[in-house]
Backbone and ligand atoms as CSV (ligand in chain L), in Angstrom:
chain,resi,resn,atom,element,x,y,z
A,1,UNK,N,N,0.645,-1.102,0.109
A,1,UNK,CA,C,-0.084,-0.051,0.009
A,1,UNK,C,C,0.864,1.227,-0.038
A,2,UNK,N,N,0.528,2.242,-0.961
A,2,UNK,CA,C,1.290,3.298,-0.895
A,2,UNK,C,C,0.555,4.491,-0.146
A,3,UNK,N,N,1.270,5.631,0.012
A,3,UNK,CA,C,0.790,6.668,1.048
A,3,UNK,C,C,-0.443,7.385,0.318
A,4,UNK,N,N,-0.624,7.281,-0.940
A,4,UNK,CA,C,-1.676,7.966,-1.798
A,4,UNK,C,C,-3.032,7.446,-1.365
A,5,UNK,N,N,-2.897,6.013,-1.116
A,5,UNK,CA,C,-4.228,5.407,-1.169
A,5,UNK,C,C,-4.865,5.710,0.309
A,6,UNK,N,N,-4.162,6.304,1.411
A,6,UNK,CA,C,-4.833,7.086,2.537
A,6,UNK,C,C,-5.506,8.298,2.092
A,7,UNK,N,N,-5.001,8.799,0.976
A,7,UNK,CA,C,-5.662,10.117,0.533
A,7,UNK,C,C,-6.588,10.042,-0.882
A,8,UNK,N,N,-7.221,8.742,-0.970
A,8,UNK,CA,C,-7.917,8.561,-1.985
A,8,UNK,C,C,-9.174,9.361,-2.058
A,9,UNK,N,N,-9.724,9.735,-1.046
A,9,UNK,CA,C,-10.920,10.766,-1.193
A,9,UNK,C,C,-10.657,12.032,-1.707
A,10,UNK,N,N,-9.489,12.501,-1.489
A,10,UNK,CA,C,-9.004,13.653,-2.251
A,10,UNK,C,C,-9.187,13.447,-3.657
A,11,UNK,N,N,-8.903,12.511,-4.232
A,11,UNK,CA,C,-8.896,12.182,-5.769
A,11,UNK,C,C,-10.417,12.039,-6.019
A,12,UNK,N,N,-11.003,11.251,-5.519
A,12,UNK,CA,C,-12.461,11.015,-5.821
A,12,UNK,C,C,-13.358,11.709,-5.426
A,13,UNK,N,N,-13.060,12.639,-4.387
A,13,UNK,CA,C,-14.359,13.620,-4.054
A,13,UNK,C,C,-13.961,15.234,-3.635
A,14,UNK,N,N,-12.753,15.277,-2.893
A,14,UNK,CA,C,-12.424,16.737,-2.543
A,14,UNK,C,C,-11.964,17.460,-3.802
A,15,UNK,N,N,-11.014,16.934,-4.715
A,15,UNK,CA,C,-10.673,17.812,-5.642
A,15,UNK,C,C,-11.571,17.782,-6.855
A,16,UNK,N,N,-12.218,16.749,-7.210
A,16,UNK,CA,C,-13.214,16.899,-8.110
A,16,UNK,C,C,-14.553,18.082,-7.919
A,17,UNK,N,N,-14.704,18.057,-6.967
A,17,UNK,CA,C,-15.558,19.313,-6.391
A,17,UNK,C,C,-14.990,20.408,-6.311
A,18,UNK,N,N,-13.786,20.658,-6.119
A,18,UNK,CA,C,-13.114,22.030,-6.108
A,18,UNK,C,C,-13.086,22.219,-7.568
A,19,UNK,N,N,-12.823,21.656,-8.388
A,19,UNK,CA,C,-12.786,21.850,-9.869
A,19,UNK,C,C,-14.449,22.280,-10.465
A,20,UNK,N,N,-15.153,21.584,-9.878
A,20,UNK,CA,C,-16.638,22.204,-10.013
A,20,UNK,C,C,-17.031,23.493,-9.815
A,21,UNK,N,N,-16.583,23.724,-8.609
A,21,UNK,CA,C,-16.650,25.066,-8.094
A,21,UNK,C,C,-15.892,26.031,-8.652
A,22,UNK,N,N,-14.648,26.150,-9.329
A,22,UNK,CA,C,-13.914,26.820,-9.842
A,22,UNK,C,C,-14.559,27.217,-11.450
A,23,UNK,N,N,-15.332,25.932,-11.828
A,23,UNK,CA,C,-15.408,25.808,-13.469
A,23,UNK,C,C,-16.955,26.766,-13.513
A,24,UNK,N,N,-17.771,26.764,-12.492
A,24,UNK,CA,C,-19.186,27.666,-12.452
A,24,UNK,C,C,-18.984,28.919,-12.219
A,25,UNK,N,N,-17.803,29.393,-11.482
A,25,UNK,CA,C,-17.703,30.944,-11.517
A,25,UNK,C,C,-17.311,31.369,-12.710
A,26,UNK,N,N,-17.997,32.510,-13.508
A,26,UNK,CA,C,-17.743,33.047,-14.706
A,26,UNK,C,C,-16.366,33.898,-14.408
A,27,UNK,N,N,-15.449,33.920,-15.733
A,27,UNK,CA,C,-14.457,34.447,-15.629
A,27,UNK,C,C,-14.299,35.877,-15.093
A,28,UNK,N,N,-15.339,36.577,-15.665
A,28,UNK,CA,C,-15.466,38.029,-15.449
A,28,UNK,C,C,-15.831,38.160,-13.717
A,29,UNK,N,N,-16.111,37.056,-13.031
A,29,UNK,CA,C,-16.283,37.360,-11.470
A,29,UNK,C,C,-15.062,36.581,-10.689
A,30,UNK,N,N,-14.075,36.555,-11.077
A,30,UNK,CA,C,-12.699,35.752,-10.389
A,30,UNK,C,C,-12.219,36.896,-9.448
A,31,UNK,N,N,-12.371,38.137,-9.778
A,31,UNK,CA,C,-11.921,39.059,-9.162
A,31,UNK,C,C,-12.698,39.651,-7.921
A,32,UNK,N,N,-13.975,39.009,-7.984
A,32,UNK,CA,C,-14.828,39.128,-6.771
A,32,UNK,C,C,-14.205,38.981,-5.379
A,33,UNK,N,N,-14.575,39.766,-4.489
A,33,UNK,CA,C,-14.398,39.426,-2.939
A,33,UNK,C,C,-15.628,40.141,-2.233
A,34,UNK,N,N,-16.152,39.831,-1.257
A,34,UNK,CA,C,-17.092,40.320,-0.722
A,34,UNK,C,C,-16.632,41.578,0.342
A,35,UNK,N,N,-15.759,41.734,0.520
A,35,UNK,CA,C,-15.025,43.154,1.128
A,35,UNK,C,C,-13.389,43.255,0.490
A,36,UNK,N,N,-13.126,44.403,0.525
A,36,UNK,CA,C,-11.613,44.704,-0.225
A,36,UNK,C,C,-10.561,43.809,0.633
A,37,UNK,N,N,-10.588,43.679,1.947
A,37,UNK,CA,C,-9.571,43.143,2.773
A,37,UNK,C,C,-9.423,41.885,2.597
A,38,UNK,N,N,-10.282,41.070,2.134
A,38,UNK,CA,C,-10.037,39.695,1.949
A,38,UNK,C,C,-9.603,39.173,0.599
A,39,UNK,N,N,-9.367,37.929,0.242
A,39,UNK,CA,C,-8.884,37.237,-1.047
A,39,UNK,C,C,-10.112,37.289,-1.801
A,40,UNK,N,N,-9.572,37.803,-3.168
A,40,UNK,CA,C,-10.759,37.488,-3.909
A,40,UNK,C,C,-10.833,35.840,-4.436
A,41,UNK,N,N,-11.746,35.564,-5.283
A,41,UNK,CA,C,-12.015,34.364,-5.896
A,41,UNK,C,C,-10.737,33.675,-6.362
A,42,UNK,N,N,-10.238,34.635,-7.214
A,42,UNK,CA,C,-8.836,34.250,-8.002
A,42,UNK,C,C,-7.758,33.855,-6.868
A,43,UNK,N,N,-7.551,34.848,-5.976
A,43,UNK,CA,C,-6.291,34.912,-5.068
A,43,UNK,C,C,-6.550,33.546,-4.217
A,44,UNK,N,N,-7.867,33.017,-4.019
A,44,UNK,CA,C,-7.991,32.085,-3.124
A,44,UNK,C,C,-7.783,30.726,-3.878
A,45,UNK,N,N,-8.114,30.617,-5.427
A,45,UNK,CA,C,-7.526,29.407,-5.914
A,45,UNK,C,C,-6.238,29.215,-6.188
A,46,UNK,N,N,-5.337,30.454,-6.161
A,46,UNK,CA,C,-3.969,30.362,-6.366
A,46,UNK,C,C,-3.266,30.328,-5.146
A,47,UNK,N,N,-4.039,30.463,-4.064
A,47,UNK,CA,C,-3.594,30.100,-2.795
A,47,UNK,C,C,-3.493,28.875,-2.290
A,48,UNK,N,N,-4.595,28.245,-2.933
A,48,UNK,CA,C,-4.885,26.767,-2.660
A,48,UNK,C,C,-3.467,25.924,-3.119
A,49,UNK,N,N,-3.148,26.505,-4.434
A,49,UNK,CA,C,-2.051,26.082,-5.166
A,49,UNK,C,C,-0.622,26.157,-4.207
A,50,UNK,N,N,-0.561,27.711,-3.940
A,50,UNK,CA,C,0.601,27.867,-3.325
A,50,UNK,C,C,0.836,27.179,-2.014
A,51,UNK,N,N,-0.052,26.739,-1.055
A,51,UNK,CA,C,-0.389,26.128,-0.020
A,51,UNK,C,C,0.192,24.599,-0.237
A,52,UNK,N,N,-0.245,24.338,-1.414
A,52,UNK,CA,C,-0.255,22.905,-1.627
A,52,UNK,C,C,1.454,22.514,-1.965
A,53,UNK,N,N,1.749,23.267,-2.862
A,53,UNK,CA,C,3.097,23.335,-3.182
A,53,UNK,C,C,4.188,23.521,-2.135
A,54,UNK,N,N,3.855,24.517,-1.241
A,54,UNK,CA,C,4.690,24.764,-0.347
A,54,UNK,C,C,4.857,23.774,0.550
A,55,UNK,N,N,3.702,23.159,1.170
A,55,UNK,CA,C,3.788,22.012,1.944
A,55,UNK,C,C,4.420,20.776,1.541
A,56,UNK,N,N,4.443,20.696,0.050
A,56,UNK,CA,C,5.118,19.567,-0.404
A,56,UNK,C,C,6.713,19.827,-0.245
A,57,UNK,N,N,7.164,20.899,-0.635
A,57,UNK,CA,C,8.383,21.319,-0.442
A,57,UNK,C,C,8.850,20.942,0.898
A,58,UNK,N,N,8.042,21.482,1.874
A,58,UNK,CA,C,8.396,21.413,3.290
A,58,UNK,C,C,8.579,19.849,3.620
A,59,UNK,N,N,7.570,18.910,3.219
A,59,UNK,CA,C,7.713,17.557,3.303
A,59,UNK,C,C,8.974,17.021,2.795
A,60,UNK,N,N,9.391,17.439,1.731
A,60,UNK,CA,C,10.754,17.066,1.102
A,60,UNK,C,C,12.021,17.708,1.412
A,61,UNK,N,N,11.810,18.647,2.583
A,61,UNK,CA,C,12.560,19.365,3.171
A,61,UNK,C,C,13.646,20.410,2.254
A,62,UNK,N,N,12.646,20.801,1.104
A,62,UNK,CA,C,13.202,21.449,-0.035
A,62,UNK,C,C,12.859,22.829,0.049
A,63,UNK,N,N,11.903,23.351,0.919
A,63,UNK,CA,C,11.523,24.811,0.906
A,63,UNK,C,C,12.467,25.739,1.099
A,64,UNK,N,N,12.603,26.639,0.476
A,64,UNK,CA,C,13.588,27.830,0.398
A,64,UNK,C,C,12.571,29.071,0.652
A,65,UNK,N,N,11.721,29.435,-0.273
A,65,UNK,CA,C,10.638,30.408,0.089
A,65,UNK,C,C,9.353,29.961,-0.351
A,66,UNK,N,N,8.230,30.405,0.346
A,66,UNK,CA,C,7.036,29.993,0.159
A,66,UNK,C,C,6.745,30.308,-1.503
A,67,UNK,N,N,6.212,29.409,-2.353
A,67,UNK,CA,C,5.805,29.814,-3.527
A,67,UNK,C,C,4.799,30.822,-3.874
A,68,UNK,N,N,5.029,31.588,-4.713
A,68,UNK,CA,C,4.061,32.741,-4.889
A,68,UNK,C,C,3.482,32.579,-6.523
A,69,UNK,N,N,2.303,32.587,-6.827
A,69,UNK,CA,C,1.715,32.545,-7.913
A,69,UNK,C,C,0.686,33.892,-8.174
A,70,UNK,N,N,1.220,34.983,-8.909
A,70,UNK,CA,C,0.701,36.077,-8.942
A,70,UNK,C,C,-0.593,36.114,-9.637
A,71,UNK,N,N,-1.660,36.737,-9.346
A,71,UNK,CA,C,-2.834,37.019,-10.081
A,71,UNK,C,C,-2.685,37.335,-11.620
A,72,UNK,N,N,-1.589,38.263,-11.830
A,72,UNK,CA,C,-1.483,38.746,-13.112
A,72,UNK,C,C,-0.845,37.743,-14.252
A,73,UNK,N,N,-0.349,36.529,-13.643
A,73,UNK,CA,C,0.146,35.318,-14.313
A,73,UNK,C,C,-0.913,34.304,-14.454
A,74,UNK,N,N,-2.026,34.649,-14.040
A,74,UNK,CA,C,-3.013,33.443,-13.974
A,74,UNK,C,C,-4.373,34.288,-14.248
A,75,UNK,N,N,-4.243,35.115,-15.369
A,75,UNK,CA,C,-5.574,36.009,-15.697
A,75,UNK,C,C,-6.618,35.234,-16.075
A,76,UNK,N,N,-6.492,33.956,-16.625
A,76,UNK,CA,C,-7.607,33.209,-17.255
A,76,UNK,C,C,-8.072,32.022,-16.240
A,77,UNK,N,N,-9.226,31.968,-16.003
A,77,UNK,CA,C,-9.512,30.883,-15.142
A,77,UNK,C,C,-8.747,29.374,-15.342
A,78,UNK,N,N,-8.703,29.253,-16.763
A,78,UNK,CA,C,-8.035,27.889,-17.086
A,78,UNK,C,C,-6.648,27.832,-16.694
A,79,UNK,N,N,-6.165,28.874,-16.697
A,79,UNK,CA,C,-4.485,28.963,-16.250
A,79,UNK,C,C,-4.255,28.775,-14.804
A,80,UNK,N,N,-5.238,29.140,-13.734
A,80,UNK,CA,C,-5.137,28.873,-12.584
A,80,UNK,C,C,-5.682,27.369,-12.538
A,81,UNK,N,N,-6.534,26.982,-13.064
A,81,UNK,CA,C,-7.155,25.519,-12.852
A,81,UNK,C,C,-6.078,24.578,-13.372
A,82,UNK,N,N,-5.221,25.097,-14.339
A,82,UNK,CA,C,-4.021,24.193,-15.127
A,82,UNK,C,C,-3.004,23.938,-14.076
A,83,UNK,N,N,-2.777,25.190,-13.472
A,83,UNK,CA,C,-1.819,25.383,-12.052
A,83,UNK,C,C,-2.013,24.504,-11.185
A,84,UNK,N,N,-3.372,24.478,-10.592
A,84,UNK,CA,C,-3.601,23.624,-9.622
A,84,UNK,C,C,-3.662,21.944,-9.928
A,85,UNK,N,N,-3.650,21.958,-10.968
A,85,UNK,CA,C,-3.789,20.317,-11.712
A,85,UNK,C,C,-2.256,19.989,-11.598
A,86,UNK,N,N,-1.417,20.903,-12.216
A,86,UNK,CA,C,0.042,20.451,-12.064
A,86,UNK,C,C,0.493,20.253,-10.665
A,87,UNK,N,N,0.248,21.441,-10.015
A,87,UNK,CA,C,0.735,21.018,-8.510
A,87,UNK,C,C,0.180,19.897,-7.834
A,88,UNK,N,N,-0.897,19.407,-7.782
A,88,UNK,CA,C,-1.542,18.505,-7.382
A,88,UNK,C,C,-1.209,17.232,-7.774
A,89,UNK,N,N,-0.649,17.046,-8.918
A,89,UNK,CA,C,0.054,16.094,-9.719
A,89,UNK,C,C,1.282,15.596,-9.012
A,90,UNK,N,N,1.983,16.752,-8.664
A,90,UNK,CA,C,3.261,16.661,-7.745
A,90,UNK,C,C,2.998,16.056,-6.464
A,91,UNK,N,N,2.132,16.240,-5.730
A,91,UNK,CA,C,1.473,15.782,-4.522
A,91,UNK,C,C,1.199,14.214,-4.891
A,92,UNK,N,N,0.536,14.029,-5.704
A,92,UNK,CA,C,0.172,12.583,-6.006
A,92,UNK,C,C,1.339,11.534,-6.239
A,93,UNK,N,N,2.192,12.035,-7.195
A,93,UNK,CA,C,3.369,11.323,-7.311
A,93,UNK,C,C,4.272,11.142,-6.162
A,94,UNK,N,N,4.584,12.201,-5.322
A,94,UNK,CA,C,5.076,12.148,-3.953
A,94,UNK,C,C,4.435,10.865,-3.206
A,95,UNK,N,N,3.079,11.063,-2.874
A,95,UNK,CA,C,2.586,9.987,-2.029
A,95,UNK,C,C,2.581,8.826,-2.755
A,96,UNK,N,N,2.523,8.680,-3.973
A,96,UNK,CA,C,2.485,7.377,-4.619
A,96,UNK,C,C,4.066,6.581,-4.522
A,97,UNK,N,N,4.930,7.309,-4.357
A,97,UNK,CA,C,6.250,6.999,-4.412
A,97,UNK,C,C,6.699,6.623,-2.847
A,98,UNK,N,N,5.811,6.802,-1.842
A,98,UNK,CA,C,6.001,6.334,-0.629
A,98,UNK,C,C,5.156,5.368,0.048
A,99,UNK,N,N,5.877,4.444,0.857
A,99,UNK,CA,C,4.905,3.570,1.459
A,99,UNK,C,C,3.915,4.289,2.518
A,100,UNK,N,N,2.960,3.622,2.785
A,100,UNK,CA,C,2.003,4.105,3.721
A,100,UNK,C,C,2.412,4.409,5.041
A,101,UNK,N,N,3.352,3.626,5.483
A,101,UNK,CA,C,3.970,3.760,6.721
A,101,UNK,C,C,4.814,5.109,6.885
A,102,UNK,N,N,5.256,5.706,5.472
A,102,UNK,CA,C,5.947,6.839,5.774
A,102,UNK,C,C,5.105,7.912,6.080
A,103,UNK,N,N,3.764,7.867,6.206
A,103,UNK,CA,C,2.828,8.837,6.743
A,103,UNK,C,C,3.171,9.107,8.294
A,104,UNK,N,N,3.489,8.063,8.843
A,104,UNK,CA,C,3.826,8.051,10.312
A,104,UNK,C,C,5.116,8.444,10.833
A,105,UNK,N,N,6.156,8.632,9.807
A,105,UNK,CA,C,7.271,9.302,10.029
A,105,UNK,C,C,7.034,10.787,10.469
A,106,UNK,N,N,8.266,11.316,11.102
A,106,UNK,CA,C,7.985,12.310,11.424
A,106,UNK,C,C,9.061,13.324,10.897
A,107,UNK,N,N,8.948,14.918,10.833
A,107,UNK,CA,C,9.902,15.626,10.370
A,107,UNK,C,C,9.652,16.982,11.371
A,108,UNK,N,N,10.785,17.961,11.234
A,108,UNK,CA,C,10.575,19.071,12.244
A,108,UNK,C,C,10.310,20.336,11.167
A,109,UNK,N,N,9.272,21.039,11.363
A,109,UNK,CA,C,9.048,22.124,10.620
A,109,UNK,C,C,9.220,23.672,11.446
A,110,UNK,N,N,9.579,24.672,10.739
A,110,UNK,CA,C,9.813,25.735,11.441
A,110,UNK,C,C,10.822,25.740,12.612
A,111,UNK,N,N,11.739,24.543,12.417
A,111,UNK,CA,C,12.659,24.411,13.342
A,111,UNK,C,C,12.095,24.218,14.724
A,112,UNK,N,N,10.913,23.921,15.011
A,112,UNK,CA,C,10.294,23.871,16.395
A,112,UNK,C,C,9.196,22.578,16.474
A,113,UNK,N,N,8.401,22.371,15.491
A,113,UNK,CA,C,7.479,21.569,15.693
A,113,UNK,C,C,7.802,20.127,14.980
A,114,UNK,N,N,7.411,18.948,15.678
A,114,UNK,CA,C,7.599,17.739,14.890
A,114,UNK,C,C,6.228,17.217,14.545
A,115,UNK,N,N,6.063,17.023,13.459
A,115,UNK,CA,C,4.758,16.669,12.887
A,115,UNK,C,C,4.972,15.603,12.160
A,116,UNK,N,N,3.886,14.333,11.950
A,116,UNK,CA,C,4.079,13.482,10.806
A,116,UNK,C,C,3.800,14.018,9.406
A,117,UNK,N,N,4.078,13.186,8.426
A,117,UNK,CA,C,3.940,13.397,7.071
A,117,UNK,C,C,2.216,13.185,6.770
A,118,UNK,N,N,1.736,12.534,7.503
A,118,UNK,CA,C,0.359,12.300,7.714
A,118,UNK,C,C,-0.251,13.806,7.725
A,119,UNK,N,N,0.030,14.270,9.165
A,119,UNK,CA,C,-0.287,15.720,9.416
A,119,UNK,C,C,-0.090,16.759,8.228
A,120,UNK,N,N,0.865,16.531,7.666
A,120,UNK,CA,C,1.137,17.651,6.691
A,120,UNK,C,C,0.084,17.431,5.620
A,121,UNK,N,N,-0.216,16.392,5.163
A,121,UNK,CA,C,-0.970,16.112,3.999
A,121,UNK,C,C,-2.588,16.092,4.200
A,122,UNK,N,N,-2.893,15.900,5.483
A,122,UNK,CA,C,-4.163,16.160,6.205
A,122,UNK,C,C,-4.063,17.770,5.893
A,123,UNK,N,N,-3.410,18.338,6.840
A,123,UNK,CA,C,-3.422,19.842,6.775
A,123,UNK,C,C,-3.703,20.433,5.417
A,124,UNK,N,N,-2.925,19.888,4.214
A,124,UNK,CA,C,-3.152,20.445,2.849
A,124,UNK,C,C,-4.659,20.060,2.402
A,125,UNK,N,N,-4.828,18.988,2.693
A,125,UNK,CA,C,-6.363,18.538,2.509
A,125,UNK,C,C,-7.340,19.459,2.978
A,126,UNK,N,N,-7.337,19.602,4.291
A,126,UNK,CA,C,-8.201,20.405,5.031
A,126,UNK,C,C,-8.001,22.081,4.693
A,127,UNK,N,N,-6.791,22.412,4.261
A,127,UNK,CA,C,-6.730,23.847,3.702
A,127,UNK,C,C,-7.498,23.979,2.496
A,128,UNK,N,N,-7.469,22.946,1.421
A,128,UNK,CA,C,-8.280,23.089,0.500
A,128,UNK,C,C,-9.791,23.153,0.624
A,129,UNK,N,N,-10.165,22.326,1.629
A,129,UNK,CA,C,-11.546,22.247,1.831
A,129,UNK,C,C,-12.080,23.376,2.720
A,130,UNK,N,N,-11.263,24.015,3.401
A,130,UNK,CA,C,-11.649,25.423,4.017
A,130,UNK,C,C,-11.757,26.544,3.182
A,131,UNK,N,N,-11.110,26.718,2.235
A,131,UNK,CA,C,-11.029,27.709,1.125
A,131,UNK,C,C,-11.950,27.354,0.221
A,132,UNK,N,N,-12.228,26.153,-0.256
A,132,UNK,CA,C,-13.390,25.844,-1.007
A,132,UNK,C,C,-14.667,26.002,-0.421
A,133,UNK,N,N,-14.922,26.070,0.881
A,133,UNK,CA,C,-16.001,26.397,1.343
A,133,UNK,C,C,-16.328,27.936,1.383
A,134,UNK,N,N,-15.139,28.738,1.359
A,134,UNK,CA,C,-15.288,30.257,1.261
A,134,UNK,C,C,-15.670,30.386,-0.146
A,135,UNK,N,N,-15.215,29.773,-0.889
A,135,UNK,CA,C,-15.570,29.907,-2.673
A,135,UNK,C,C,-16.872,29.724,-2.647
A,136,UNK,N,N,-17.493,28.730,-2.205
A,136,UNK,CA,C,-18.984,28.419,-2.204
A,136,UNK,C,C,-19.573,29.671,-1.874
A,137,UNK,N,N,-19.397,30.213,-0.642
A,137,UNK,CA,C,-19.884,31.410,-0.208
A,137,UNK,C,C,-19.916,32.503,-1.375
A,138,UNK,N,N,-18.861,32.645,-1.884
A,138,UNK,CA,C,-18.534,33.493,-2.878
A,138,UNK,C,C,-19.539,33.554,-4.200
A,139,UNK,N,N,-19.517,32.182,-4.631
A,139,UNK,CA,C,-20.633,31.939,-5.520
A,139,UNK,C,C,-22.172,32.280,-5.117
A,140,UNK,N,N,-22.501,31.917,-4.066
A,140,UNK,CA,C,-24.011,32.703,-3.758
A,140,UNK,C,C,-24.069,34.149,-3.652
A,141,UNK,N,N,-22.924,34.712,-3.255
A,141,UNK,CA,C,-22.843,36.191,-3.054
A,141,UNK,C,C,-23.079,36.760,-4.600
A,142,UNK,N,N,-22.404,36.147,-5.440
A,142,UNK,CA,C,-22.467,36.630,-6.938
A,142,UNK,C,C,-23.792,36.122,-7.638
A,143,UNK,N,N,-24.690,35.531,-7.032
A,143,UNK,CA,C,-26.028,34.686,-7.592
A,143,UNK,C,C,-25.969,33.256,-8.158
A,144,UNK,N,N,-24.715,32.700,-7.959
A,144,UNK,CA,C,-24.686,31.249,-8.602
A,144,UNK,C,C,-24.878,30.420,-7.797
A,145,UNK,N,N,-25.595,29.300,-7.999
A,145,UNK,CA,C,-26.140,28.213,-7.205
A,145,UNK,C,C,-24.578,27.128,-7.313
A,146,UNK,N,N,-24.266,26.779,-6.408
A,146,UNK,CA,C,-23.118,26.097,-6.168
A,146,UNK,C,C,-23.446,24.600,-6.966
A,147,UNK,N,N,-22.561,23.740,-7.404
A,147,UNK,CA,C,-22.757,22.625,-8.040
A,147,UNK,C,C,-23.342,21.770,-6.844
A,148,UNK,N,N,-23.949,20.730,-7.632
A,148,UNK,CA,C,-24.584,19.642,-6.361
A,148,UNK,C,C,-23.012,19.094,-5.587
A,149,UNK,N,N,-23.395,18.927,-4.318
A,149,UNK,CA,C,-22.435,18.349,-3.629
A,149,UNK,C,C,-22.880,17.144,-3.096
A,150,UNK,N,N,-22.008,16.154,-3.273
A,150,UNK,CA,C,-22.124,14.668,-2.926
A,150,UNK,C,C,-23.028,13.882,-4.002
A,151,UNK,N,N,-23.159,12.735,-3.307
A,151,UNK,CA,C,-24.166,11.872,-4.652
A,151,UNK,C,C,-25.530,12.362,-4.486
A,152,UNK,N,N,-26.134,12.237,-5.813
A,152,UNK,CA,C,-27.301,12.619,-6.071
A,152,UNK,C,C,-28.434,11.733,-5.501
L,1,NI,NI,NI,-5.092,29.634,3.548
């Protein structure tokens, strides 16, 4: 069993619904935020990507600085969706390359916290779900009914 099998739900449920949410938001609404102080829909999509890539680099002890994906480079929704796909593929490949037992191994982060690799990837998964929920609220605020959630 490889580590990815513990995260199968990410592939079958969590990520597909994120993509549904991203695709239903019209391109002209990607810069919407309910108040100016908080992330736009686009920023949130790109932030899901930078968090996933940043934590993957943390897991590999390769992080030098947190990745940044500027809005200007991802002006089209498809570009952001493509970035999310590329980054997630790297996570999938890393998890596939490790045995399930690796998830219980530990690493030190920020020079002070000891965490398991399971914690790192559960954190990334939760982070995606957290911001996806905010994006669902954004959809409602621009008058869009969110895609159906869960089995019909
Ligand atoms: Ni966040």
